[in-house]
N, C-alpha and C positions, 0 to 999 in steps of 0.2 A: 482510248482508254489509258488512264494513267495509273501506274502501280508504284507504290512506295515501299521501300524496305525499312528495316528497323532503324537505320541511320537517319532517315528522313530525306535522303537524296532521291529525287524523282527519277523514275525509270519509265519512259513512255513506250508502250508497246505498239507494234505495227497494227494498223487498222485494216479490216476487210480482207484478211488473208490468213490461211492456216499453214503457209509455207514459210520457211526461214527466209528472211529478207537480207539481201546483200547490203553491206554498209554503204552509205552514201558518201558524198565528197567530204574531205577533211577540211575544216576551217583553219586558215592560217591566221597569224596575229594581225595582219592588215585587212582581214575580212574577205580575202579572195578565197577561191577553192583550189586545193592543191592536188595535182595528179600524182600518180605513183612515181613518175620520173623526177619529181622535185620541182617542177615548174608550176606556174600559175595558169589556170584554165578558166573558162567561163562557166556558166551554169551547167550542171550535169545532172541528169535525172537519177534518182536512187535506184538500186536494183541491178546495176550493170555489172554483174559478177564476171561476165566474160571479158569486159574491158579491164577489170583489175588483174585477171589472170594473164591477159595478153600483154599488158604493159608492165607486169611485175618483174620479169627478168631484166628488162631495160632499166627499170627503176633501181633495182639492186646494183646493177653494173654502174649506173650513173652515180650512185652514192659512193661506191668504192673509188670511182674515177676522181670525183672532186676531192676526196680525202687524200688520195695519193698526190694529186696535183697541188693541193694546198701545202702538203708537207714539203714537196720539192720547192715550191715558191719560198717557203720560210727558210729552207736551207740555202737557197741562192741569195736571199737578202742577208742572212747571217754572214755568209762568206764574203759578200761585197763589203759589208760594214767592218768586219774583222780585218780584212786585207787593207782597207782604206785607213783604219785607225793605226795599224802597225806601220804602214808606209809613212803616214804623217809623223809618227813618233820617230821613225828612223831618220827621216829627212830633217825634222825639226831639231833632233838632239845631236846627230852626227854630221849634219850638213853635207851629206854625201852626194847631193845633186844640187848644182853642178859641182864637180870635183875641181879643186884648185891646185892640188899637188899630188905627187905619187904616193905619199904616205896615206892620204885619205883614200886614194884609189885602191890601195892594198887592203884597207879595212873593209871595203865594200862586201867582199865575199863572206867572211865570218859573220858579220852583223846580219847580212841577208839570210844566211843559214839559220841563225838564231831566231830571226823574225818568222821564217817559214815554220820552224819547229814550234814556236809559241802559237802561231796561228792555227796549225793543225791540232795542237793540244786543246786550244780554246774551242774549236768546232767539235772536237771529240767529246769534250766535257759537256757541252750543250746537248749532245746526243745521249750521253750516258745518264744525265739527270732527266731525260725524256722531256725536255722543254718544248719539243715539237710535237708532243702527243696531241692528236686532233681532239681528243676528249676534253682538253684543257682550254682550247681556244674559245674566246668570247665569254668566258665565265670566270669571275672573280680575279684574284691577284696571284693565283698559284703559278701561272705561266711566268709572270714577271719575277716572282720569288725564285723560281728555279734558274732563271737567267742570271739574276744577281748572285745566287749561290755558286753556280758554276764559274762565273767570272772571278769571284773572290777566291775560290780554291785555286784556280789556275795562276792568278797573279801572286797569291801567297806562296805557292810552290815555286814560281819563277824567281821571286825575290830571294827565297832561301837558297835555291839552287845556284843562283848567280853569286851569292855571297860565299857559299861553300866552294864552288868551282872557280871563283874569281874570273868570271867571264866579262865580256864587254857590255852586258845588259845593264846599263847604269840606271840609277834612280830617276834621272831626268827622262829617260826613255819610257820607264814605267809610268811616270807622272803624266805623260802625254797620252800614252796608249790606253791606260785604264779608264779615265773618265770619258774620253772621246768614244772609245769602243762600247763601254757600258751604256752611255746615253744613246748612242746610235742604235744599239740592239733594242733597247726599250722603246725608242721612237719607232723603229722599224716594225716591231711587233704590234705597237699601237695602231699604226697605219694599216697594217694587214688586218687587224681586228675590225677596224672601221669599215674596210672594204667588205669583209665577210658579213658584218652585221647588216650592211646595206643589201647584200644578196639575200640574206635570210629574211629580212623584212619584206622582201618581194616573193617569198615562198620557195627560194632555191637554196641549195647547199644545206639542207636540213636532215635531221635524223628521225626517221619514222619509228615510233615506239608503240608496242602493245603493252598495256598495263594490266598486271594480274594482281587483284586485291579486292577488298571490300569497297563498296561505293563511297563510303566516307573518306577512306584513305586515298582512293583514286581521285576524288574531288580535290583533296588537299594537294596532291602531286600536280594535277592539272593547273591548279591555282598558281603554284610556283613556276611551272613552265610558262604560263601566260604572262607572269610578271618579268620573266627573263627571256625575252625574245632573242637576244644575241646568242643564247645557249643553243638554239637551233633545234630543240626537241619538239616534235609534233605528234600528238597522240592520235594514232590511226584507228584504234579500237581497244576494247577492254575485255578481259575475262574475269568473271566473278566466281570465286570458289563456292561450290554448292548451288550454283545458279541452275534452276530447273524450269525457267519460264521460256518464253518465245525468243529464239535467237534472232537478233536484228533489232531489238528494242533500242531506244535512244536513252543514253545517260546524259543528263544535263549537268555541265560543269562550267567553271569560270572561263575555261578555254573554248567553250562552245559545246555543241551536242556531238557526242561520240557514240558509235554503235557498240552494243554488247554482243560479243561473238561466241559466248558460251561459258563453260566453267573451266576448271584447271586442267581438264582432260582435252580441251579444245585448243590448246596453245598452238600446236603445229598447223591446224586448220586456220587459225586466226592469222598466223604469220604468212601462210600461203595466200590468203585472201588479200591482206594488206601489203604484202612484201615488205614487212617491217625490217629495220636494220638492228633493232634491239628490243628486248623485253624488260620492262621495269617491274620488279616484284615488291609489292607492299604488304603481302600476306605471308611473310616468312613463318610467323607463329602458327598459322593455319596449316601450312604444308608440312612442316616438320623437317628434320634433317635428311631422312631417307628420300623423301619426295624432292627436296631441293637438289640433292645430288643427282638423282635421276633426271630431273629437268635440265640441269647443267649439261649432262651428257647428251641429251636430246638436242639442246640448242647448239652444242658444239658440232654435231653432225650437220646442222642446218646453216652453219657459218653465221650465227646470230649472236650478238653480244648480250650478256646478262648484266642488268643493273639492279642491285639490291638496295632498297630504300630502308634506312634504319628507322627505328621507332621515334627517335628524337629529331626535331627540326631546328633550323637556325643555329647549327653548330658548324663553325668554320673548319676548313681542312687541317690547319696546324694543330688544332686541339684533338684531332682524331689520330690515334695510333693503332695500327693493326699488330697484335701480338699473338701469334698462334701458339696454342698449348696442345700438344699431342695431336697436331693437325686440325685442331678446332680453332677457327679464326675468331678472335675476341677483339672487339673494339674498345680501347681504353679512351675515355674522354677526359682530357686534362682539365683541371679546375681553371676558371678564368683568372687572369692576372690583374689584380687590383692594387697591390701594394708591393713594398720591397724594392729590390734592385731593378725590377722591370720598369718601374715608374721613372727612374732617373733619366733615361733617354727621352722620355716624353716631356719632362720638365725642361731639359736642355733645349729640345726642339722649340718649346713654347717661348723660351727666353730669347733664343737667337732669331727665330723667324719673326716673333712678335716685335722685338726691338727694331729689326730691319724694316718691317712693314710700317711701324709707327713713324719712323724717320722719313720713309719715302712718301707717306701719305699726309704729312704735316701740312703742306700747302693746301691740300684739298680740305683738311679739317678746318683750317682758318676760313676758307671761302664759305664752307657750309655754316659755320658759326655766324658769320656776318649775315648770310642770307636769312637765317632763322631770326636773328635780332631785328633785321630790317623789316621782316614780314609782319610781325605783330608786337615787337618790343618786349616779348616775354623772355623767360630764361632760355639759355642755349641748351643746357643739358637736362635730361630727365633721369632722376635717381629713384630706384624702386627696390624694395627688399625682395630677394629671391632666395631659393633653397639651393645650397651647394653641397659640397662633399660631406658625407656622413650627416646630412641634415642641418649643417651649420648655416646660419643666415648670413647674407652679405648684401651689399647695395650695388646694383648694377649701373654701369655708365651707358647712356644712350643719348643721341641727339633727340631733342624734343620734336616730335612730329605731330602732336595733337594740340588742341587748344589748352589754355592754361587751367580750365576747369574740367579737364577730361576725367580726372579721378572722381569728382563729385557727381558727374552725369553718367558714369559707367553703367549703373544698374538700369537706368532709363534706356540707354542705347542698346544694351543687351536684350532687354525685353522687347524692343521693337524690331531688332534684326536677327535675333536668335531665340524665337519662341520655343524651339525644341529643347533648349538647354544643353548645348554641346559641352564636351569636357574641356576643350581648348577653344576659348572664344577669340576669334579674329575675323573681322568682316571687311571685305573689299569696299563696301559701301558705307563704312563708318563715317558718320557726319562730323565727328570730332577731329578728323585728320585735316591738317592745314594744307594750303596750296604748296608750300615748300616741302612740308612733311610728306606729301604724296610722292614727290619726286625722290626724296631721300629714301623712302621705303622701296620704291621701284628699283632703285639702283643699289640698295642695301648700304648706302653711306651712313644711315642712322646707326648701324651696328658697329662701325669702326671704333668709336670710343671704348668699346669693350676690350680693346687692346690694353687699356690701363688695368682692367681686371685680370687679364692674362699675365701681365708683368708682375702684378702684386701677388699672384698665386691663388686667387679665389676662383679663377676660371682657367680653362685650357683652350687652345686653338680649336681642338676637335673634341666633341663629346655631345651628349644630349643637351638640348636647349634648357636653360635654367627655368624652373617653374616658379610661379607665384605661390606663396604659402597657401596650402589647401587645394591647389590645382592638381587634378589627377588622383585625388585621394579615393575616389570611388572605384578605381581600377585595382584589382588585387595584385599585390607585389610590385606595382608600377613605381611608386615613389621610393620604396625601399631599395629596389634593384638599381634605380638610377643614381641613388645617393652613394653608390659604391665607387663612382668615378666623378671627377670634376665635371661640372657642366661646361659646354663649349660654345664657341662662336658659330661653329658650323658642325654638321653631323650628317648621318645617313639620310635623314628625311629631307634635309635642305637640298641634297643633290638628287633627290628622287621626285621632285615636283614642288618642294617647299610648301607653301600654304595650301596648295591644291591637293596635297596628300590627305587621304581619309584619316579619321581618328584611329581606326583599327590598324591601318598600315603604319601610322606614326608610332603607335605603341609597340608594334612588332619590330620596327626598325630600331627604336631606342633599346629594347631588350637585346636585339641582335648585336648592337655595338658594345653594350656593357659586357656581354658574354664572350665576344670574339675580337676585341680591339687588339691591334698590333701596330708597331711603328710603320710598317708598310701600308697598312690600311689607312692610317692617318695621312700619310703622304698622298695616297690616291684620293682621299676625300678632299684634301686641300686643293689638289689639282682640278678635280671635278667641280669644286665650289667656284673657282674662278670662271669656268665655262658657264655654270648656272647663273652667276651674277651678270655676266655679259649678255646672256640671252634674256634676262629679266622675266623668266617664266615663273608664275606662281608667287610673285612677290607683291604684297600689299599690306 
């Protein structure tokens, strides 16, 4: 029997029994079934409440153990990188190994003491900014931002202190230590993240969550968890405020089927059954202030974390600022930055990186141009009108990858390959693509001439892809919001599957970039674009 609530989300009740049913196995992102201890198991029959209670204590202990182990591992990696960077700076600047004379030998002690003090301060700063917070790992750029921030503060203070105290901490020493240490820390965190993501893809090192909220908001949160496997959140069960139906019904979400374990009064029982590590609350307005405070006290006694989901989605961390007023926490959401001084670093980045990329890729551009000309004798470049910043039109540069009559036959091709009428038309089986063009698209070489648009200022390296006039007009606010920033050569949807990304997801990602862009985000997107191009996934 299937029951539906007012939101339209399906809730499937248990058949053939009038007793509460114990939740079944939890589906992990890779399709396996996840036991309470965080490992992957085979098929397990539903209704094994005794098994959940038996394995619960071990599961909670295992979760705490991997978090502590991971934090220690990050600390060790940080220490090795910091010590190595400072040692390299000391040796490279002062040539203290090997020593050639007594004066250099006499300098060894003071310089080493300064290096040790700087290293200890550096590691302490990384701790104070909570860069090793387990809740940050695997999600977004906040961890990297905190590493950069701590490093900048330490070296800024070291430079000022050295100037005021006239110590031997020379500029040459800082020039070696700063970039080598910062790059090493970021690479180390990245490698640790990849290792953790691999573990989480196999159902280990995850955080079990009970979600309290309405079915529609639960479905939304499960959808986000499902799209972000590296975050490690697995929904073990849900509680629905005011739920008065059969306990043990199945709630169908994008992340799989999860059991309904009761209403807001059943939270402790749900945590006991699932041995969850955290509870995510999407029904703040339903519970009210008093019930939220009481729930926080109850969770504290159970050693369970509380995650409060705000009403707005796709808001990046830097835009959120918590400002308590009379002990009432208020989230202030900063306006997106689309103009003014904040855009100068973006333009400088476009000019420097764009010019360097164009210079380095010139030989490849010449080879591609000759291949296109030799293939069918037609024009090398394809110029088309696109919509840019504030709706202004410009002509985009691309290598021609289709037959010379592609524009004239577009309506016929679209009718045959896209009868449903997609918002963004692009087909892997498009018959107009030439032999050379198919290779250029697969390798993304056809997009490289857009560096001319970047240098001229009509495009940016990172941003939403430029639309053809009229494209996307059927989507509310889509074209208007995108026109607040320059279109880009690459963006969020290119690193999330490229042409294989669904239209709904592409729209969401474009909105997310417009609302949350930052220089750090652009750097991450450029880096991930290189990986996506090399893998050739979703390109056609």
